C-alpha positions in Angstrom: -41.5 -3.7 12.6 -41.7 -0.5 10.6 -38.6 0.5 8.7 -36.4 3.0 10.6 -35.8 4.8 7.4 -34.7 4.8 3.8 -31.1 4.3 2.8 -30.0 5.7 -0.5 -26.8 3.8 -1.4 -24.8 1.6 -3.8 -24.8 -2.0 -2.5 -21.1 -2.6 -3.2 -19.9 0.4 -1.1 -18.1 -0.6 2.1 -20.2 1.9 4.1 -23.4 0.3 2.7 -22.4 -3.1 3.8 -21.5 -1.8 7.3 -24.8 0.0 7.8 -26.9 -2.9 6.5 -25.0 -5.4 8.7 -25.6 -3.3 11.8 -29.3 -3.2 11.1 -29.4 -6.9 10.5 -27.7 -7.7 13.8 -29.6 -5.1 15.7 -32.9 -6.4 14.4 -33.8 -3.2 12.6 -35.7 -3.0 9.3 -34.3 -0.7 6.6 -35.8 0.3 3.3 -33.5 0.4 0.3 -35.2 2.4 -2.4 -34.2 2.2 -6.1 -31.3 4.6 -6.6 -29.1 5.5 -9.5 -25.8 7.2 -8.6 -24.7 10.3 -10.5 -28.3 10.8 -11.5 -30.7 10.6 -8.5 -28.3 12.4 -6.2 -28.3 15.5 -8.5 -32.0 15.9 -8.5 -33.5 18.9 -6.6 -35.6 16.7 -4.3 -32.5 14.7 -3.2 -30.4 17.8 -2.7 -33.2 19.4 -0.7 -32.7 16.6 1.9 -28.9 16.0 1.4 -27.3 19.3 0.0 -23.9 17.7 -0.6 -25.4 15.0 -2.8 -23.4 12.3 -1.0 -24.2 8.7 -0.2 -24.9 6.6 1.8 -27.8 8.9 2.8 -30.4 8.1 5.4 -33.9 9.5 5.3 -35.2 8.7 8.8 -38.8 7.7 9.4 -38.9 10.4 12.1 -37.9 13.1 9.5 -34.3 13.2 10.7 -31.9 13.0 7.7 -28.2 12.0 7.9 -25.3 11.5 5.6 -21.5 11.0 6.1 -19.5 13.9 7.2 -16.1 14.8 8.5 -17.0 16.6 11.7 -17.1 14.5 14.9 -20.6 13.4 15.7 -21.3 12.5 19.3 -23.9 9.9 19.9 -25.0 8.9 23.4 -25.4 5.2 23.8 -27.6 4.2 26.7 -27.1 0.9 28.5 -27.9 -0.2 32.0 -28.8 3.4 32.9 -25.3 4.6 32.1 -24.3 7.0 29.3 -21.2 6.5 27.3 -20.1 9.2 24.9 -19.4 7.6 21.5 -17.5 9.8 19.0 -17.3 8.6 15.4 -15.8 10.1 12.3 -17.8 9.6 9.2 -20.7 7.2 8.7 -22.8 8.9 11.3 -25.8 6.8 10.4 -24.0 3.6 11.3 -23.6 4.7 14.9 -27.2 5.9 15.0 -28.5 2.5 13.9 -26.3 0.7 16.5 -27.6 3.1 19.2 -31.2 2.5 18.2 -30.7 -1.0 19.5 -28.7 -0.5 22.8 -29.1 -4.1 23.9 -27.4 -5.5 20.7 -24.0 -5.0 22.2 -22.7 -3.6 18.9 -21.1 -0.6 20.5 -19.6 -2.5 23.5 -20.9 -3.1 27.0 -18.4 -1.2 29.1 -16.7 2.2 28.7 -13.5 0.4 27.8 -15.2 -1.7 25.1 -16.9 1.4 23.7 -13.5 3.1 23.4 -11.9 0.1 21.8 -14.8 -0.2 19.3 -14.3 3.4 18.5 -10.6 2.9 18.1 -11.0 0.1 15.5 -13.7 2.0 13.5 -11.3 5.0 13.2 -8.5 2.6 12.3 -10.6 1.1 9.5 -11.4 4.5 8.1 -8.1 6.3 8.5 -5.5 3.5 8.3 -7.2 1.1 5.8 -9.9 2.6 3.8 -8.1 5.8 2.9 -5.2 4.0 1.3 -7.5 1.6 -0.6 -9.6 4.6 -1.9 -6.6 6.3 -3.3 -5.2 3.1 -5.0 -8.6 2.2 -6.4 -9.1 5.8 -7.7 -5.8 5.7 -9.5 -6.3 2.2 -11.0 -9.7 3.3 -12.3 -8.3 6.6 -13.7 -10.5 8.7 -11.3 -7.2 10.1 -9.9 -4.1 10.9 -12.0 -1.8 7.9 -11.6 1.5 8.1 -9.8 3.8 5.1 -9.3 5.4 6.6 -6.3 2.1 7.4 -4.6 0.7 3.9 -5.5 3.8 2.3 -3.8 3.6 4.4 -0.7 -0.2 3.8 -0.3 0.3 0.0 -0.7 3.1 0.1 1.9 1.0 2.0 4.4 -1.9 -0.4 3.8 0.3 -3.4 4.4 1.5 -1.9 7.6 -2.1 -1.6 8.7 -2.9 -5.2 7.7 0.1 -6.4 9.7 -1.1 -4.5 12.8 -4.5 -6.1 12.4 -2.9 -9.5 12.0 -0.9 -9.2 15.2 -4.1 -8.2 17.1 -6.2 -11.0 15.7 -3.5 -13.7 16.5 -5.0 -14.1 20.0 -8.7 -13.4 19.5 -11.7 -14.1 17.3 -13.2 -10.7 17.3 -11.6 -7.3 17.6 -13.3 -6.3 20.9 -14.6 -8.8 23.4 -16.1 -12.2 22.7 -18.9 -11.2 20.3 -19.3 -9.3 17.0 -19.3 -5.5 17.3 -19.4 -2.5 15.0 -15.6 -2.7 14.9 -15.7 -6.1 13.3 -18.4 -5.1 10.8 -16.5 -1.9 9.7 -13.1 -3.5 9.4 -14.5 -6.5 7.5 -16.2 -4.2 5.0 -12.9 -2.5 4.2 -10.9 -5.7 4.3 -13.2 -7.5 1.8 -12.3 -4.8 -0.8 -8.6 -4.9 0.1 -8.2 -8.7 -0.6 -9.7 -8.2 -4.0 -7.3 -5.3 -5.1 -4.1 -5.0 -3.2 -3.7 -7.9 -0.6 -2.8 -10.6 -3.1 -1.9 -14.2 -2.4 1.7 -13.4 -1.4 0.5 -10.8 1.1 -2.3 -13.0 2.4 0.2 -15.8 3.1 1.3 -13.7 6.1 -2.2 -12.7 7.1 -3.7 -16.1 8.2 -5.6 -14.7 11.2 -6.8 -11.7 9.2 -8.3 -13.9 6.5 -9.8 -16.2 9.1 -11.4 -13.1 10.7 -12.8 -11.9 7.4 -14.3 -15.3 6.6 -15.9 -15.4 10.1 -17.6 -12.0 9.8 -18.8 -12.3 6.2 -20.3 -15.7 6.7 -22.4 -14.8 9.7 -25.9 -16.1 8.9 -27.5 -12.6 9.0 -24.7 -11.0 7.0 -23.8 -13.5 4.3 -26.3 -12.1 1.8 -25.1 -8.5 2.5 -21.4 -9.1 2.0 -21.8 -11.5 -0.9 -18.9 -13.6 -2.1 -15.4 -12.5 -1.3 -13.2 -12.3 -4.4 -9.5 -12.9 -3.6 -7.0 -11.6 -6.1 -4.0 -13.8 -6.9 -1.9 -10.8 -8.0 -2.3 -7.2 -6.9 -4.2 -5.2 -9.5 -1.7 -3.1 -11.6 -2.3 0.2 -13.4 -3.2 0.0 -17.1 -3.0 3.4 -18.9 -6.2 4.3 -20.7 -6.2 3.9 -24.5 -5.7 7.1 -26.3 -8.5 7.9 -28.8 -7.2 8.6 -32.3 -8.0 12.1 -33.5 -9.9 12.2 -36.8 -7.6 12.8 -39.7 -7.8 16.3 -41.1 -9.2 16.8 -44.6 -6.5 16.4 -47.3 -5.2 19.8 -48.4 -5.1 20.5 -52.1 -1.9 19.5 -53.7 0.5 22.4 -54.6 2.6 22.3 -57.7 6.2 21.7 -56.7 8.8 23.7 -58.4 12.0 22.1 -59.3 14.6 22.7 -56.6 17.2 25.3 -57.5 20.8 24.5 -57.3 22.0 25.0 -53.8 24.4 27.8 -53.4 27.6 27.4 -51.5 26.4 30.1 -49.1 23.4 28.0 -48.1 25.7 25.1 -47.3 27.7 27.3 -45.0 24.5 28.5 -43.2 23.5 24.9 -42.5 26.6 24.6 -40.4 25.3 27.2 -38.0 22.2 25.2 -36.9 22.3 24.3 -33.2 22.5 20.5 -32.9 20.0 18.7 -30.5 21.4 18.0 -27.1 22.1 14.3 -26.8 20.1 12.4 -24.1 22.2 12.0 -21.0 23.2 8.4 -20.2 23.4 6.9 -16.7 27.0 7.2 -15.8 27.0 3.6 -14.8 26.3 2.7 -18.5 29.6 4.4 -19.4 31.8 2.1 -17.3 34.0 -0.5 -19.0 32.3 -3.9 -19.5 32.7 -6.2 -16.4 33.4 -9.9 -16.2 31.0 -10.1 -13.2 27.4 -10.8 -14.3 25.1 -9.4 -11.7 22.1 -11.4 -12.9 24.1 -14.6 -12.7 25.0 -13.7 -9.1 21.3 -13.1 -8.2 20.4 -16.5 -9.6 23.3 -18.1 -7.7 22.2 -16.4 -4.5 18.6 -17.5 -5.0 19.2 -21.1 -5.9 22.2 -22.1 -3.7 22.8 -22.3 0.0 24.6 -19.2 1.1 27.4 -20.9 3.1 29.2 -24.1 2.5 30.7 -26.0 -0.4 29.3 -24.9 -3.8 27.3 -22.2 -2.0 26.5 -18.7 -3.3 29.4 -17.1 -1.3 31.9 -19.5 -2.9 30.4 -18.5 -6.3 30.8 -14.8 -5.5 34.4 -15.0 -4.5 35.3 -17.0 -7.6 33.5 -14.6 -10.0 33.6 -11.1 -8.5 35.2 -8.2 -10.4 36.7 -5.8 -7.9 37.2 -3.1 -10.6 33.7 -3.2 -12.1 31.8 -3.6 -8.9 32.1 -2.8 -5.2 30.5 -3.9 -1.9 29.1 -1.5 0.6 27.7 -1.6 4.1 24.4 0.3 4.5 23.1 1.6 7.9 19.9 3.5 8.7 20.8 6.8 10.3 17.8 7.2 12.6 17.5 3.9 14.4 16.1 5.6 17.5 12.9 6.1 15.5 12.3 2.4 14.9 9.6 0.6 16.9 8.1 -2.7 15.7 10.3 -5.1 13.8 7.7 -5.7 11.1 7.3 -2.0 10.5 11.1 -1.6 10.1 11.1 -4.5 7.7 8.3 -2.8 5.7 10.5 0.3 5.6 13.3 -1.7 4.0 10.9 -3.0 1.4 9.8 0.6 0.7 13.4 1.7 0.2 14.1 -1.2 -2.1 10.9 -0.3 -4.1 12.3 3.2 -4.6 15.6 1.7 -5.9 13.7 0.1 -8.8 15.5 2.3 -11.5 18.8 0.8 -10.4 17.8 -2.9 -10.4 20.2 -3.9 -13.1 23.1 -2.2 -11.2 22.4 -3.3 -7.7 21.9 -6.2 -5.3 21.0 -5.8 -1.6 20.5 -7.8 1.6 19.4 -5.6 4.4 17.8 -6.6 7.7 16.3 -5.5 11.0 18.6 -6.5 13.9 17.3 -6.6 17.5 13.7 -6.5 18.9 10.8 -4.1 19.2 11.9 -0.6 20.3 15.5 -1.7 20.4 16.6 -2.4 16.8 18.8 -1.2 14.0 18.6 -1.5 10.2 21.8 -2.7 8.5 23.1 -4.8 5.6 25.1 -4.8 2.4 24.8 -3.7 -1.2 26.7 -5.0 -4.2 26.7 -2.3 -6.8 28.1 -1.4 -10.2 31.2 0.9 -10.1 33.0 2.4 -7.2 30.6 5.2 -6.2 27.6 4.2 -4.1 25.7 7.4 -4.8 25.5 6.7 -8.6 23.4 3.6 -7.9 21.2 4.7 -4.9 20.4 8.3 -5.6 17.3 7.3 -7.6 15.6 6.7 -4.2 14.3 9.9 -2.7 15.2 8.7 0.8 18.8 7.4 0.0 20.3 10.1 2.3 18.5 8.5 5.3 21.2 5.8 5.1 25.0 5.8 5.5 27.2 3.9 3.1 30.6 2.4 4.0 32.8 0.6 1.4 33.9 -2.9 2.4 37.0 -4.8 1.5 35.7 -8.4 1.6 38.9 -9.8 0.2 41.5 -8.1 2.4 39.7 -7.3 5.7 38.3 -10.2 7.8 36.0 -8.0 9.7 34.4 -6.6 6.5 34.2 -10.1 5.1 32.4 -11.5 8.2 29.9 -8.6 8.1 29.3 -9.2 4.4 28.7 -12.9 4.8 26.5 -12.5 7.8 24.2 -10.1 5.9 23.9 -12.5 3.0 23.3 -15.5 5.2 20.8 -13.5 7.4 22.7 -14.5 10.6 24.4 -11.1 11.1 24.8 -9.8 14.6 25.7 -6.1 15.4 26.4 -4.9 18.9 24.6 -7.8 20.4 21.6 -7.4 18.2 20.7 -10.5 16.2 19.1 -10.6 12.8 15.3 -10.6 13.2 13.9 -10.0 9.7 15.2 -8.9 6.3 14.6 -8.1 2.6 16.6 -8.8 -0.5 16.8 -6.5 -3.5 17.5 -8.6 -6.6 
């Protein structure tokens, strides 16, 4: 079979893997010419065919040239004398290759399957690849690094992976009972994610997703295209680039120093008029009197002991707590009507805790999701330095999305029961039972 065209690409790109996989499964031959990025794509002959200089770029055997683009490209997929309209954002050439082999089933065999394939292709590009691209760009110093943006992008990507995990818990492939363009596209993005952000701790909760990835990348016709999957043990962290030392300026000729004259009294008086530097403002919590309650010791006790019972962490807390130096607060999310899936609400708590990082040495938290999907609340407790909750939580930009109520765990039995339930993760509020939670420690 003659090649359907030439594909100018970088082999490791997710789009390249997707296009080559589609061709392999559809039985289409594709020519991969030698290509050097940032060089060949700037040459006049390349730009004459692909004015934006972007890859992957397909030079069709019939003279039709394609590259990725943001407008919606409609492609008609013929099967059994029916025509299904197939919209696809980006990677226009991928859809075209699949359509060149209508009997391959890569685009689905019914209108419903076609729509479902389209859904997962869009999901991979908009909900998975976008976040991975931003994180990778910052880690490689292509984009100015921002800790806040990195955190938000990682949270959003984790949400997408959890959605994928839930879908794959009852099926082998994303759509139907055989591999489709949806599986190829998602696997291409997923293979990069497990090597950068989805580390061992994250993958422990993505058993079905990892199984799915291994199934796709080890298909006999695709194994050589995807290559080995490199799983990271710890999510890659940002390392600032080393600053280059500026060359030392040539030494200036030495000037003869005159002996200092005797300082006059008037000069001494003038020195007193200099404006002193403004002292660096301390965190108000640092100015509090020293406390007998060691928050780090409490965190260790909570982590290593059973919560309830003899010699449990609660017993340790009541024996060591300093009511003057610390306080206990109930925290409630103000907008529970917006909550949907339990795992998404749990991720929201994790994001809130990430944004409290600057107060880690002043704060401990145990907050959970109570209830079920579309009928849940977020509630829990904080143990914090001082008697003012705002001083410890206002480092989080979204702290005002929560309400804070001070608890008297020594004098009020209702407050005490709430506090102990939140720590033991068996709290129940208005008939809603604890479903999932996070600790800040």
